[in-house]
C-alpha positions as CSV (number, residue, x, y, z in Angstrom):
1,X,37.4,-32.0,9.5
2,X,35.2,-35.0,8.8
3,X,34.4,-36.2,5.2
4,X,30.8,-34.8,5.2
5,X,32.0,-31.3,6.1
6,X,34.7,-31.5,3.4
7,X,32.1,-32.5,0.7
8,X,29.6,-29.9,1.7
9,X,32.2,-27.1,1.6
10,X,33.5,-28.1,-1.8
11,X,30.1,-28.7,-3.4
12,X,28.9,-25.8,-5.6
13,X,25.8,-24.0,-4.5
14,X,22.7,-25.8,-5.7
15,X,20.8,-23.4,-8.1
16,X,17.5,-24.4,-6.4
17,X,18.9,-23.4,-3.0
18,X,19.9,-20.0,-4.4
19,X,16.5,-19.5,-6.0
20,X,14.7,-20.5,-2.8
21,X,16.8,-18.1,-0.8
22,X,16.0,-15.3,-3.3
23,X,12.3,-16.1,-3.2
24,X,12.3,-16.2,0.6
25,X,13.9,-12.7,0.8
26,X,11.3,-11.3,-1.5
27,X,8.5,-12.9,0.4
28,X,9.9,-11.6,3.6
29,X,9.7,-8.1,2.3
30,X,6.1,-8.7,1.2
31,X,5.1,-10.3,4.5
32,X,4.4,-6.9,6.3
33,X,0.9,-5.7,5.6
34,X,2.0,-2.1,5.4
35,X,4.7,-2.8,2.9
36,X,2.4,-5.0,0.9
37,X,-0.2,-2.2,0.8
38,X,2.4,0.3,-0.3
39,X,3.5,-2.0,-3.1
40,X,-0.1,-2.6,-4.2
41,X,-0.7,1.1,-4.3
42,X,2.3,1.6,-6.6
43,X,1.1,-1.0,-9.2
44,X,-0.8,1.6,-11.2
45,X,2.0,4.0,-11.2
46,X,4.2,6.3,-9.1
47,X,3.0,8.1,-6.0
48,X,4.4,10.6,-3.5
49,X,4.9,9.9,0.2
50,X,1.9,12.1,0.9
51,X,-0.3,10.1,-1.5
52,X,0.9,6.9,0.1
53,X,0.1,8.2,3.5
54,X,-3.4,9.1,2.4
55,X,-3.9,5.8,0.7
56,X,-2.8,3.8,3.8
57,X,-4.2,6.2,6.4
58,X,-0.7,6.0,8.1
59,X,1.7,8.5,9.4
60,X,4.6,10.0,7.4
61,X,7.1,8.3,9.6
62,X,5.6,4.9,9.2
63,X,5.3,5.2,5.4
64,X,8.8,6.6,5.1
65,X,10.2,3.7,7.3
66,X,8.5,1.1,5.2
67,X,9.6,2.8,2.0
68,X,13.2,2.8,3.2
69,X,13.0,-1.0,3.8
70,X,11.5,-1.5,0.3
71,X,14.2,0.7,-1.2
72,X,16.9,-1.3,0.6
73,X,15.4,-4.5,-0.8
74,X,15.4,-3.0,-4.3
75,X,11.7,-3.3,-4.7
76,X,10.9,0.4,-5.1
77,X,12.9,3.4,-6.5
78,X,12.3,7.1,-5.9
79,X,13.0,10.3,-7.7
80,X,12.8,13.8,-6.5
81,X,10.4,16.2,-8.3
82,X,10.7,19.6,-6.7
83,X,10.1,19.2,-3.0
84,X,8.4,15.7,-3.2
85,X,9.7,12.2,-3.6
86,X,7.9,10.0,-6.1
87,X,8.1,6.3,-5.6
88,X,7.6,3.5,-8.1
89,X,8.0,-0.2,-8.4
90,X,11.5,-1.1,-9.5
91,X,11.7,-4.9,-9.4
92,X,10.0,-6.4,-12.4
93,X,9.2,-9.6,-10.4
94,X,7.0,-7.7,-8.0
95,X,4.1,-6.6,-10.3
96,X,2.9,-10.1,-11.4
97,X,3.1,-11.3,-7.8
98,X,1.1,-8.4,-6.5
99,X,-1.5,-8.8,-9.3
100,X,-1.9,-12.5,-8.4
101,X,-2.2,-11.7,-4.7
102,X,-4.9,-9.2,-5.6
103,X,-6.8,-11.7,-7.7
104,X,-6.7,-14.3,-4.9
105,X,-7.4,-12.1,-1.9
106,X,-9.4,-9.2,-3.3
107,X,-11.8,-10.8,-5.8
108,X,-14.5,-8.2,-5.1
109,X,-12.2,-5.2,-5.9
110,X,-11.3,-4.4,-2.3
111,X,-8.7,-1.7,-2.2
C-alpha cells in the first residue's frame, strides 16, 4: 500500500463531501420530470394515486412506479384511507426546493 492510499483511507470523511453526496442523491430523485411533477402536485397537500394520475395524465402503473421510487428515497409517505392510498411529502427539504423551482421555471403560474 502506498502512502497516498494509506492517508486517504485513514482520513475522516469531509463533511462537504457527505453533504454533496446527499444533495446529489436528492437531485437525482428530482431529475425525472414525472417524479418532479408528482412532488409539485403534492406541495399543497396529500393526494391519492388516482388524483395524481389525473393531474399528470399518466397511467396508474407509471404513477405507482414513480411513487415507489419516491417512497424508497424517503421523499413521500403514504397512508391507507379505506381502499385508497394517500401520498404526501415527507422530507422537509423538498418543499422549499420545489417552491423555488416553481418560482424560476413557472413564473406565469404554469401547472
